[in-house]
Residue, then its C-alpha position, 0 to 999 in steps of 0.5 A: m455285197t447283195g446275196i452273198d454269205r459274207r462268212n463263206f465269202i471270206r473263208k473261201s477267198a482265203a483259198a484264192g490267195g494260195l492256201f492250198l498245199a504246196p508241193s514237195l519241190s525237191g525234185l525240181i533239181s532233176c527236171t532237165e537233162p543234157t541233149g548231148p556233150g556240151e549242149s544246153p539242157a533240154l526240156r524234159k516234159a512230164k508226160k500224160g499220166e505222169g503229172g502232165y496233161g499231154d500234147l497241146v491242141p488248138g482250143k476249138d471253143v476259142g477258135g484256136i487262138i490258144a492251145i490246151p491239152r486234149g480233153f480240156h475246154a477254154a472260154l474267152l471271158s473278157t477282151a480289151g475294148d469289150e463293154m463293161i459297166g461305166g465304159t469299156v474294158p482297158n488293156a494290159f491285163d496282168g495279175m489276178a485272183a479268184f474269190a468265192a462270191g456266193a452259191g456258184l459265183v466267183r469274182l476275178v479281180r484283175n490288174h491293168e498294167l497300163r503305162d501311157t504317159p500323163a500327157l496322153g489323157t485321163s484314166p479310162f476307168g472313170g470313178d474317183p481316180y487316185d491320180s487324175v491322169g493315172p491310166a491304170g487300175n483294176t477291174t472285177l469280173e463276176l462269173r457263174l461257174r457250172s459244176d464242171g467248171k465252165p464259166e458264164l460272165i455276168r458283168q464286169f466293172p472298174t474297182l480301182t482307178g487313176t493308178y499307174t503300171n499295176c502289175a502282179g499284186g496278190s490276194t489276202p485271207w480277209g477277202s481283198w486284193i492288193s494292187s501294186e504299182e511297178s513304178v516310182a514315177g512322181t510329179s516331176a514327170g507330169w503326174s498329179k501324185s506320187h506313184g509306187y504304192n499298194f492299194e487294197i480293194p475288197a473283192s466285194a466292191n461293186g464299183p470303184v473304191a476310194p483309192v488309198a495309197l498304203k504308204a507304210m508298205g513302201r514306195f518302190e517298184h512293187e510287183a507281187v504280194a503274198v500273205d501268211p494266213a497265220t500272222g497276216w504279214v504281207y510279203q512283197t517282191e520288187d521288179r528291179t535288179p538288184s531287188g529285195f524281198y520284203r515283209f510288212i508287219p501290220n499294226a493291226r491284222g487285216q487293216l493295212q491302212r493303219g500302218g505297220r513295219l517294213e523289213i527286208l530279207a538278209v542272209r544271216g552272217l552273209p551281208q549283201y548276199d548275192t543270189k543272182t548267180g552261183q547258187s546251190l540248189l536246195s541249200r538252206l540259207p538262214v535269214e534275218w529281217l532288217p528294218i527299213a527306216e524310211p519306207d516312203s518319200d513324196a519326192a517329185t523324183l525318187p531314185s529307183g532304189f530309194v527303199y532297197n538301198q537302205g536295206l542294202a546298206l544294212g546287209a540285205a540280200q540281192f535278187a535279180r528282178l523279183e516278180g510273182c510270189w504265192y503262199g503255200d504250205g507254210s512258205i512263200f514261193f517267189n520268182a527271180t525272173s532273170g536270176g540264175n547262171a543262164g539268166a533264165g529264171q529262178v524259183w525261191q522258197y522262203h519257209i516262214a517258221r524256219e526263217e530259211l531261204r532256199l533255191i528250189f529251181e533254176s532254169p539252165s536254159s530258156s528252152v526249159l523255162n523262159s523268165p518265170d513271172n506270175i506264179c500260183v500253187s495249184p489245188r493238187g500240189g503243182i505249180v503254174l508259171c507264166e513266162d515273160g521271156s522274149g518271144t515266149n508263148y507258154v504257161r508252163g507247169l511243174t509237177p511235185g516230182g520236178e518235171v516241166f510241161d506245157l500247159v497253155r500256148n498263145d497261138l495268136n501273138e507273142s503277148e505274155w501270159a499273166g494272172a494265173c489263178f484257180s477258182p476257189e473250188g479248183r475246177t477252173l484255171f483263169v489266166n490272162v494274155q496281157g496285150e498292149t501296155r501303152p494303148l494310147q501310144n500304140p492303138a493297134g497293139a495286141k488286146g488283153m484277154t482273160f481265159a478260163i480253162w477247165g477239164p480233167w485236172d485230177s489226171g495230172a499235177l495241177 
């Protein structure tokens, strides 16, 4: 990478992967209160000055298409269809991370969860695709940030091409992005290669990388990854029900292509423990890790639970649609999007050193939190959650004290939010409106957008 201090790049890139202090989340159990006898709990918002940032107002800088707290600013950095090096920006913006890239420079590496079928055409990204008819991949945005957090887009370009349904993914402490396919589609469906893999992209890449499927990490419906910086072990979520929570122990730290061992979480002494409903908040569940004997298969048609069912047979725990996960303060925090008695979502914490699992938040109603998907831990100890429920339009925040608040609202359409992440210095929040995931089938669908938001973060929990 021209002009970039590589050691500084790697050090600050680690922060982009979630190496901020996580909040004390025990207060999250009290974030709701009943509205009346027999009624569902209502959203108890964190007020301005108490962790929240106040009521949302139309963002004048972006023509009012999103609403943000008063005193904050927003910029629209990238829209599907914009020009980029080598073509136009594809749709379906999803997971994303920010990496330091030299003095005042930041790189955003962004997934595109494109789901068009192989009969509809080739990859829109160009380059050397993994699958000649794979529609999805990654793009990278290079930005210059002012001291107040205001960004300027310098350029954007493809960095991975020919994949399929690249969803949340995650960053690594060694300055790369792992892009994750949320499908096990195979050649029987018309693809030229099997899908369901992770791919690694150096944040320093200046064009499409040679795509290498990380097969030892498993072929399943990948959602998100988070890396423990102390060990280099990679934790993975899976978007299906029931699903598993996985860890991958590489043969060599930071060299995922050299293979390793895939394992799945089980609750010790409670085989096939069902976490989906009936859980007690903050109860500590000791865990163990079970080996996955066959993490990969090149079958033309692969059953959805090929990897998970191996673990379930050994006693693995059962989760409801695991999605976003993030490292913070010695733990991995991850969302079960449809978990809980109300089916509105759960947030789990896995404490790495203690090998303990506990439920730290369960939404009692979609009015409180509606299907949390992507997650990130903020520099100041709060949590950012992108909702994925039907009709949802919010990015929400959680304070260390346990109160929920509205952070951003989509006033343009009902497309979900995704990819929330802070700049390495913590001054700017980046977040995506996803847009249409099948643009060749539905060319009139919503356009993906990437926003930057900056302002007085120190006045609240984020």
